N, C-alpha and C positions, 0 to 999 in steps of 0.2 A: 304564526310560525310553533311547530308541533315543540315541546319540552322534551326533553333525554329523560333518563331513566333514573334522574334524583326522586321523581314525585312518587314513593313508594306508597305508603303505607293506605290512603285512603283518596276520596274522589267526594266533589261537590257537585255531584250532575242531581238533578232535581228529579227524582223518580217519582214516583207514580200518585196515583191515589183511583185507585175505579172510581168510575163516575155511576149512577144511580139509575137503575132503568130496570130491574128485575120485577118479582113481586111485591117489593114495597115493605117498607120498614114495618116492623110491629110494635105497638104501644102498650098489647094486651097483656096482660101478665099471666094471662092464664096456662097451664102446664098441662097436656093429658099424658098420663104413663100407660106405655102399652106393655111395658115387661117392668117387672119388679125386681130382677136376680140381683145381686151385686157384681161388678164386674172382675172379681176375682180369680183367680186358679186356685188359691189354697185357703184352708180354713184361717180366718183372720180375727180376733176379737174384736168387737164391735168400738168405732173410734167415740173419744171421749174426750172432754175438754183436753185431761193429762196429756193425751196420744197426740193431740195435735195442737201445736202451741201458737200463741196469739203472734201475728206477725209483728215482730218489733220496730217503732218508728226511727228514722235517722238520727245519728245524734250528731251528725254534721252534714255540711251541704256544700256544693260546688257553688263558684259564683252565678248566681243567677241575675240574668239582665233582662228586662222586658221585652219580647220580640215580636209583642202580638202587632201590630200595624206592620213591620215588614214582612211577619211570613204568611199573614192575609194576604198582601200585595200579590207576595211571591208566589201562593198556590193559587191566587185568585179564587180566592173564598169571600165566602159570605159574613158578616160582623160577629153571628155567632149569638149568645144569648147575653142580655145585659150582664155586662162587669167580667165578661171573659178575660182571662187572662193567660198569655203562652211567655214561659220564661225559657232564654235558651241559656246554654251554659256550655261549657268545654273540660271533660276529666283526663289528664295525661294518662297513656294508656301504653303499655310497651310495645313494639311492633310484634316481638314474638315473645310469650309468656315463657317459654323453654330458654331465651336464650341463644338460639342460633343466630338471629340477625339482631343485631343493638341498635339501641335507640327508641323513639318514642311519639308518639303523635297525638293531636288532641281530638279525643274521641266526641263527636257532636250529640249531644242530647237535647232534650227539650221537654218542658213540664206543661200542663195544663190545670189550669181549675178556674172555680167561680168565686165568687164573693164568700157564699158561705160554707164552702170546702173546708171539712176540719182539718186543723193543723195538726191535731193530735193523732191522726192515723197513721198506718203504713201507706207508702204508695203502691201503684200499681205500674210496674214494670211493664211496657209493651216493646215487641219486635215481628215486625212484617217481614223481617230476612231481605231476599233480592226481589220479594214478588213488587214492591214498591218501595218509598221512604216509609220509613217508620213515622219519621216526624208528620208526612202529608197525611196518613192514614190517621191519625190522630188530629191534627186539623180537620180532616175532613167529620170525624167523631165530633168533636167539639162544637163546631159551625153547625151540624144538620138536627134533625130530630131526637139524635139518641147523647145528647148531650148532658143529658140529665144523670148520668152514670159518675160524672165528674163532682157531683155534690155528694158523694158518699165517699171519695178519696181522688187525691190526685192522678195523673197517670203522667209517667214519662217515659216518653219515645226515645230509642235508642237507634241511632240509624245505622246500619251495617255500611263498613268500610265503601270508601267509593259511591256511596249514594244519600241522598239528599242533601243533608248538612255537612255531611263528613268531606274533608281535604278531596278536592275533586280528580278525575282521571279524564285525561284526555288523549287517549292513546291509539283510537282509530282512525285511519286516514279519511277523509269524507267523503272520497267516491265509494270507499268499502263499506263504507256505515250504511251509506245511501244503497248500494247492493243488498244489503244483508237486510235492511228494512224492506225491500223490494222483493227476498228470495229470488233476486237476480231475474228476473220476470224481463226488465227490461235491459236488452242487449244483448240478451242469453244467447251464445253460441252452444248450447249445448245440453244436455241433461241436466234440470233442476237440483238436482242432489249433488252430482258432482260439480257444478257451479257454485252452490252456497258451499260446499266443503273448502273451494278453492278460497274464497271471499273469507271463511273463516280461518282457513290457515294463514292469510294475509294479515288478519285482525290479530291473531294470536301471536305473530311474530314479533308487529309491533308493540301489540299490550306488552308481552314478556320480556322485552328490550326495553320498556319505558319503565316498568316496575322493577327492574334487578337494582339490588339480590332479594327483593321484595315479593317476587310473582307468586311463588308459593303461600302466602299468608293472607289469603282473602276468603278461606274457606270457611263454612259453618262452627269449624272448632276455633277458628280464631274469633270470631263473631262471638262467641262463647265465652270466651277470655275477658274480652271486652266488657260484657256486662259483669263478670267479675270484679273488674277493676271498679264499675260504679257501685258495687255493694261495699267492697273495700274504702270508696270513699264516704259512704254514707256512715261507716262506720256500725255495721249490725250485722248478726251473724246469719241472717236468713232473708230473701227477698220473696216478693209473692211477681211471678213470672207468667204473662201472656204471650204467646207466641203463634201467631196468625200465620199459616200457609207454609212457606218457606221459612217463614220466622218458627215455626213449630218446630222444625230439624235443628234450628240453632237453640231452641228451649232444651230439646233432649238433649243434645251435646253438650249445656250447661249441666244439666241433671245429671250425665254422664262421669262430667267432670268434677262437679261439685257438689256432689246429693248431699252432705252436711248442711249445703247456703240455701236448700230448697224451703221455700216455706210454703209455698202453693205453688200450684202448675196449672196452667191452664192452655190446654193444644186447642186452639181452632182452624175448623178447617186444614187439618196437616197433610203436609206432603207425605207420600209413602215414606216408611220408614228404613224400608230395605227392598225398596224399588230400582229399575235400571233407566234411564233414560226415557226407553220405549213408553214404560207404564206410565208414566208420571204425563208424557204429550196424552196418550191414550185417554187419561184422567181427565185433562182440560178439555180434549177436544169434546168429551162425552157431557161437562159441566158446561162448555160454552155454548152448544146446541141448547140443551134445556135452559141457558139464561135465554137465548134467543127467542124460544118459543115462549116463556113468561113474558117478555117485550111486546112478542105479537100479540097476545091474549090480551096486554093492556091496552096497547094499540088499537085494537077493535073496538073494546068497550067504550074506548074514546072515540070512537068515530075519527080517528088521524087521517093524516094526510095520504097515508099509505094504502088507502084502499081497503077492498075487503078483505085480500088476504096479504098481511103486514108479511109474513114469513117470506110467502112467494117472491112480492116485490123487493125483499133484503137476496134471496138468493140469485133473484135477476140483476140486482145490483153488482153483487159478486162475480156474475157471469161477466157481465159489462168491463169489468177492472181485469177478470183474467185476459178476456182479449184487447185490452188496451184501450178501449172505449171510454175509461174515466181519468186515462194519462192527465197529471202525471200521478196520479193514484192507482197504486197496483193493486192486485189482489189482496196481498199480506197487509199491505198499510191499511186497506179497507177493515181489515179483521181487528187489526191492530186498534183503530179508531172503535170497533162496534165494542171490543172486549174493554177497553175504557170505557164507555158511557152503560156499560150494564154492572160498575162495580159499585161504587160507594154511594152512602144515605144520601139523599136531599130532601129537606124540607119541602121543596116544592116539588113532589114526584109527578105529578100530572102534568104538570107544567115541562116538566124535562121531559117525557115524553112525548108530548106533543112538538118541543122544540127539536128532538133528535131526528125525529119522523120527519120534520120539515125541510132539514137537513138532508136527510136519504132523498126523500124527494125531488128536490132541486135538482142533486145530484141525476136522478133518473131522467130529469125534464132537459137536462143539460147545462146546470150552472155547477159547476163542479168545489166553485171558490170556498163555499163555506163547508165543503166535506173536507178540504185542503187544510183549513183551519183546524178542523177537529182532529185530524190526520197529526197536523204537526203539534197539537198538546199531547195528543196521545203518546204519540212516541219519545217525547220529552219524559212523561211519566214512567212507560214501561220497557223504553229500548234502549238506555242510556249506555255508556263505555263501562261505568262502575257493574251496571246489572249483568253486561258478558261476562266480566270478569268472574263476577260471585259464582253465577248460573252454571258459567263451564267450571270452577272451582268444585262446585258441589256435585254434579252429575256424574254418574256411573255407567260403564258399558254404552258410550254414544254408540249408535249404529253406523255400518258402512252405507256409501252412498248407494251401494247394491241393494241394499234392504230399505235403506231410506225409501229408495224406489218402489219396492214390491208394497211397503206400508203406504204408500202415498194411495196407490190404485188399490188396495183393500178397505182404507179409510175412507175413500172418496164417496164408497158407496154406505158406508155406515153411518160417517158424519160428515153431509153434503158440503156444509160450508167449511169447517175446520181442519176435516180428516187429512186433506192432500198438503196442505200448507205446513201443518205442526209436525208431517212426518216428514216433509224436506227439510224443515229448519232444524231437527237434529242433528244433521252433520256438520250445522256451523261451529259447534265444541269437536269436533271429532279432533283436530290437531292439540288442543289443549294439554298441559303434560297432566299425568292422572294422578291424582291426591287419594288419599286413603279415605273409605265412607266415615262420615261423619258416626262419634262415637255413639253407643245406645245404653241406656242406663239397665244396672244391673239389679239396681234396689234402690229401694226409695223411702224413708220412713213420713213421708205424706200421702195421701191418696189424690190422685190427680182427675181433673173434667176434662172430658174431649166434648167438643162440640161441633158440630158442620152445619152445613146449608143443602137445599136441597138441588141447586143450579149454580154453582160457582165457576161462572167464567174465568177464572185466572188458576185455579188449583183441580178444582172438581172434588168428589168427595171418596173417591176410589183409597184415601191414607187413612182413613176412620180403621177398618181394621186389621189393616200392617200395624199401626201404630196400640191400637189396643190390644194387639197380640204380643207385641215387644213387652205390655206392662204387663200383660197376664203370665209370661214365660220369667220374669223378674218378679213376680209374687207381691207386684204392685196393686193396691186397690183403685178402682177408676170407676167411673161412671160415663154414658155418652148421652147428649143431648141433641136434640138436632132439632134445627130451623127448619119450617116446610117454606122458606122463602127463596128469593134468586138474587145472587150478589154475591161479594167478595167479603168473606166474614161474617160469622154469625153474631158476634159479639158488636160488631160496629153496626150492624142493622136493626139488632131485636131489641127490644126494651124487657121482654121476656128471658130471653135470655141472658142478659144483665143482670135481671134482678137473682137471676138463680147463681150467676158469677160471683155475685157480692155477696149473700149468703155463703157461698164457698170461702171466698176470700174474709168474711169477719169471722167464722167460727171453724169451718175446717168441714164444713156438712155438705155430702155430695146429694145433689137432686136424686132421686130414685133411675134407677139404669134404665136406658130405652125412653124418656120423658121425651115429649116433642112438645114446641114452639110453633102456633099459629104463623103464617105469613102474614 
């Protein structure tokens, strides 16, 4: 039975870890520099140790409890390195820092460390925003090939309201949720964008009713306020913050609201800072298509079960799903599964490529049960009610069904797999109450590191230029660092990127602008 609107502040839906299958994680520390100009728009004095203060170590801590076993079980994660410790805690946070809605809620945070992780260094705060659960992303990194970053300092993930370990939201009726997951493919009586808009309208009504009077408290600005509450609980004046994807939007909002509290800022695979929903969706389409290409190349090199042309095989499966031949797997749920398996780092990358290829080949040959299981796991990670609320809260200028239909027709040629479905899905949030765009920092007294990947299936890479433009306009020093691999988050995939990030965290030194890390 659906609970009514008392549950406001957050949600515990397990959201997301993308899963691995791109060009593969890099453990090589070498960096190529393609240009050496500083990413600043105004003259600035060279940074020295006094200009970038050391990150402070927390003077107080929330009450941590060991949650290693339950987290690994919940996220179906491998055990990770010897001695890995995952600790969970809750921090009391106001529903609205401005006081327009009274009350508090338990903010879910999780810390990852190894036995030899120093205790006298500042932690790094991680947020992936609405893309996936921050705790899930941290678990994926801590148990995969990139866990070595934990030997340098602990990493603390903060789940966004309604996502991951935060208080759960269950606001969309199951039939509407299934219809949104399928983009109305099954049982559709009219034009797809219109049908999705109608399903989104029904979901909006049920969710705003369920969350009232807090239905407008789930945007990036409130997520930034939650991070500030963690800083206060630690008793430190500054924190190091890593924002990935939509989490970079949250991190920028934090830097705008609390500029003096930013000790270090890493924006990894950032979403565009000033873009509308259409640009964001096209960026994802471009990144997802590139990630499929990278997977296909790996599949070919491994002589996988999809044959000589894995890309063509995947496109054929998508066409089968579109015509209902893979029912109950729809075209969009097929793409959701594909997006999920093209993201998170895995130690057994080659085995994972073969495993995914075998699932897809079985579906092609008539056995859809393994694919159904893959879809279920992917939707649990990427398509929860909490993510619907957060994404709709953050979005700007959602297109009308008519415009979305035009985009679907245009994008189907440019992005054969993802274009039409991503365009159609844009109407799902059209009825959500409009919120002001997340704020952007006008000034900052620390430099900013911006990293990105070549083929990100969840965010794409169109946000880098937008974000660096905002930083330049504020006279904020920055440098960009690119990873040439495929997957969600350069930091979570590349040891080379992690090494540059750690240098920056330790002494505030940016790498040469335009540096490249290999796939």
